[in-house]
N, C-alpha and C positions, 0 to 999 in steps of 0.2 A: 504494500500500500504506500503511495507517495506521501510526501510531506504535507500536501494540502488535504489529503484524505485521512491522515492520521490525527486522531483527536489527542493532542498533546498540550500539556501545560508546562511552559518553560518558566521555572522560577530562577531568577537571577539574584544571587546573594551579593549585593554591592558593598556591603560592610562586613566586618568580621563578626559583629554581633547580629543575632537574628531577632528582629522585633516581632514580626508576625509571619507565620508560615501559612500561605494560602492552602486550603484543602482541595485536593484534586477530586473531582466528581467521577462517577462511574464512566469508564471508557477513557479516562485521562490518566496521565502519569506525571509524576513530579520529576523534573530534570534539573539538576544543579549544575551551574557553570562555575567550576572551581577556580578559574583564572580570571574572574570578572575584574578584579582590582588591576590586572595587567593590561586591560583593554584601554588604549589611548583614545583621547578625544578625536572623533572623526574616523576611527578605525572600525573595520568590519571583520568578522570571523564566522565561519560556518561551525555549527554545533550539531553533532550527530544526536538524534533523538529516538532512533529506532534501529531495527535490524536491517532494513532495506537500504539500498544504495541511495535512494532519493529521500530518505528519512532524515532531513536536515532542516535547521532553521538558520537564518542569518541574524547574528547578534552584532549590535553596533552601539557605540557610545556617542550620543548627541546632546550637547549642552549639559554635560555632566551626568546624564541618566543613561542607563542601559536599556535597550529595546530589542525585542525579538520579532521577526516577521518571516514570511515564507522565503526560502533560500533560492527559488528559481523563478525566472521570468514566466508569467502566466501566458505569454504569447508564444515565445520560442523555446522555453524550457532551459535556457542557458543559466548557469549559476550566476546569481547577482553579485557574488563576491568577486567576480571578474570585472565588474563595472566600477563606477566611481561614486563616492558619496559627496553630495553637495547639500549643505545645510542638513535637512532631515530627509532628503530624497536620494535614493540609490538609483542610478541610471543603468539600464540594461546595456551590456556591452555590444549587443547585436544591432539594436535599433533605437537606442537612446530614450526609450520610454522610461518615465520616472515613477517610482513607487515610494510612498512615504514609509519610512521605517518605524514611525510613531503610530500611524493610524492604518497603514496598509494601503 
């Protein structure tokens, strides 16, 4: 099942202390991103969230906050990590379509 079809909850621990841990509902899984503190402003990384080759999310830091969104272009299927991040938009490397990493 692809990253878009996989019901996944990506929990990003941005601090060393845990204030509130969101509860995953049925069909969802809790994924921790252990190197969140190492992600630089404006940087993007793929995070594997399942067994399949396409089971990944794109994690990025924008304005000091970490966000997770789909890792592949919904038009051409290319990895968005190959593109460029401008403000809160990741640009597809194939056709320059922009996707918000904050709202999708």
